VMD Tcl script that draws the C-alpha trace (Angstrom):
set ca {
  {14.74 247.03 134.18}
  {14.71 243.81 136.23}
  {11.97 245.26 138.46}
  {9.80 246.01 135.40}
  {10.38 242.49 134.05}
  {9.44 241.05 137.47}
  {6.21 243.07 137.59}
  {5.34 242.03 134.04}
  {5.99 238.36 134.91}
  {3.80 238.65 138.01}
  {0.96 240.21 135.99}
  {1.14 237.41 133.42}
  {1.13 234.77 136.15}
  {-1.91 236.36 137.81}
  {-3.74 236.69 134.49}
  {-2.91 233.10 133.63}
  {-4.24 231.93 136.98}
  {-7.46 233.90 136.51}
  {-7.98 232.45 133.05}
  {-7.34 228.89 134.21}
  {-8.97 229.07 137.64}
  {-11.69 231.59 136.79}
  {-14.43 229.04 136.15}
  {-13.43 227.08 139.25}
  {-13.27 230.23 141.37}
  {-16.92 231.08 140.69}
  {-19.74 229.42 142.57}
  {-22.09 227.16 140.63}
  {-22.97 228.44 137.19}
  {-26.66 228.00 137.99}
  {-26.35 230.94 140.38}
  {-26.17 233.04 137.20}
  {-29.75 233.95 136.18}
  {-28.76 233.52 132.54}
  {-27.92 229.83 133.05}
  {-30.19 226.89 133.78}
  {-28.72 223.50 134.64}
  {-30.65 220.25 134.47}
  {-29.29 217.21 136.29}
  {-30.25 214.02 134.46}
  {-29.12 210.42 134.71}
  {-26.82 211.26 131.77}
  {-25.16 214.21 133.50}
  {-25.73 217.92 133.92}
  {-26.85 219.96 130.91}
  {-26.55 223.76 130.90}
  {-28.64 226.20 128.89}
  {-28.10 229.90 128.29}
  {-31.50 231.47 128.85}
  {-33.43 234.64 128.39}
  {-35.74 235.34 131.31}
  {-39.42 236.12 130.93}
  {-40.50 237.44 134.32}
  {-43.13 240.08 133.54}
  {-46.55 239.47 132.06}
  {-45.52 241.25 128.85}
  {-42.31 239.20 128.51}
  {-44.20 235.95 129.16}
  {-46.89 236.90 126.61}
  {-44.24 237.58 123.95}
  {-42.13 234.53 124.74}
  {-40.36 233.16 121.67}
  {-42.96 234.46 119.21}
  {-41.76 235.48 115.76}
  {-38.38 233.75 116.14}
  {-37.20 231.77 113.15}
  {-34.51 229.85 115.06}
  {-33.35 228.90 118.52}
  {-29.81 227.53 118.79}
  {-29.16 224.33 120.72}
  {-28.10 225.05 124.28}
  {-30.27 228.18 124.48}
  {-33.80 228.79 125.66}
  {-36.25 230.95 127.51}
  {-37.16 230.54 131.17}
  {-40.62 231.76 132.16}
  {-40.94 232.71 135.84}
  {-44.48 232.83 137.25}
  {-43.20 233.82 140.74}
  {-45.25 231.11 142.49}
  {-46.55 227.63 141.73}
  {-49.68 227.79 139.58}
  {-51.27 225.98 136.68}
  {-50.27 227.56 133.38}
  {-50.97 227.02 129.71}
  {-48.94 227.87 126.62}
  {-49.66 228.03 122.92}
  {-47.51 228.32 119.84}
  {-49.24 231.28 118.16}
  {-46.69 233.14 116.00}
  {-43.97 230.70 117.09}
  {-42.27 229.28 114.01}
  {-40.04 226.63 115.58}
  {-40.99 223.44 117.45}
  {-40.21 223.67 121.13}
  {-39.85 221.36 124.10}
  {-41.70 222.91 127.06}
  {-40.30 221.77 130.41}
  {-42.67 222.51 133.31}
  {-40.86 222.94 136.65}
  {-42.10 223.14 140.27}
  {-40.75 225.74 142.67}
  {-38.44 223.10 144.21}
  {-36.76 222.60 140.82}
  {-38.35 219.24 140.02}
  {-39.54 218.69 136.41}
  {-43.24 217.83 136.46}
  {-44.04 217.58 132.75}
  {-42.39 217.80 129.34}
  {-44.34 218.70 126.20}
  {-42.05 217.60 123.38}
  {-41.88 219.08 119.87}
  {-44.86 221.38 120.23}
  {-46.47 222.27 116.92}
  {-45.37 225.59 115.40}
  {-48.12 228.20 114.91}
  {-50.70 226.09 116.79}
  {-53.26 227.77 119.05}
  {-53.86 224.52 120.91}
  {-53.23 225.06 124.63}
  {-50.35 223.10 126.14}
  {-51.22 222.89 129.85}
  {-48.88 222.33 132.78}
  {-51.48 219.86 134.22}
  {-50.13 220.65 137.71}
  {-48.96 223.82 139.48}
  {-45.48 224.95 138.37}
  {-43.22 227.90 139.13}
  {-41.50 228.04 135.76}
  {-41.31 226.73 132.24}
  {-38.14 226.27 130.22}
  {-38.56 226.37 126.45}
  {-35.79 224.85 124.34}
  {-35.55 223.74 120.74}
  {-37.79 220.76 119.96}
  {-36.14 217.38 120.44}
  {-33.73 218.57 123.15}
  {-35.36 216.66 126.01}
  {-35.23 213.34 124.15}
  {-31.71 213.96 122.81}
  {-30.29 214.77 126.27}
  {-32.40 212.32 128.26}
  {-34.24 215.01 130.22}
  {-37.13 213.39 132.07}
  {-39.93 214.08 134.53}
  {-38.44 214.06 138.02}
  {-35.07 215.49 136.95}
  {-33.78 218.49 138.91}
  {-33.38 222.01 137.52}
  {-30.95 224.47 139.09}
  {-31.60 228.19 138.75}
  {-31.99 231.01 141.30}
  {-35.80 231.13 140.88}
  {-36.01 227.54 142.12}
  {-33.67 228.17 145.04}
  {-31.91 224.94 144.18}
  {-28.59 223.60 143.08}
}
mol new
graphics top color blue
foreach p $ca { graphics top sphere $p radius 0.5 }
foreach p [lrange $ca 0 end-1] q [lrange $ca 1 end] { graphics top cylinder $p $q radius 0.2 }
display resetview
């Protein structure tokens, strides 16, 4: 049975390598459409995101949600730079809305938007996407206008 023991040892070594090196073996996490990374002066912050790419998905957004865990969010893709506006109708949690140009640069942050409000929150400038995260996240992590966002829709890293 030495051959069987040798094969078993080799399998365990390979599995161990994959577990340890797996994250290093993959290209940048931001290449994953379910991950957004924001590079700030305090470091890089990653968010697990749901994508809203169709008109119906963008219209629904985070409506009717009672919670949004830290480190998660929704990324709205408008497919080209354009001025956009959001409201908080049927949205029960305060959100930070991060407005992002097609080159991945943050142009505006609307912090702690008011739950259930129908007041329009405008981009004020053309943007490709908007990242919504739980209210207070931008301030807590030091996310600021001018910071860079990495995600496949922005073609940036």
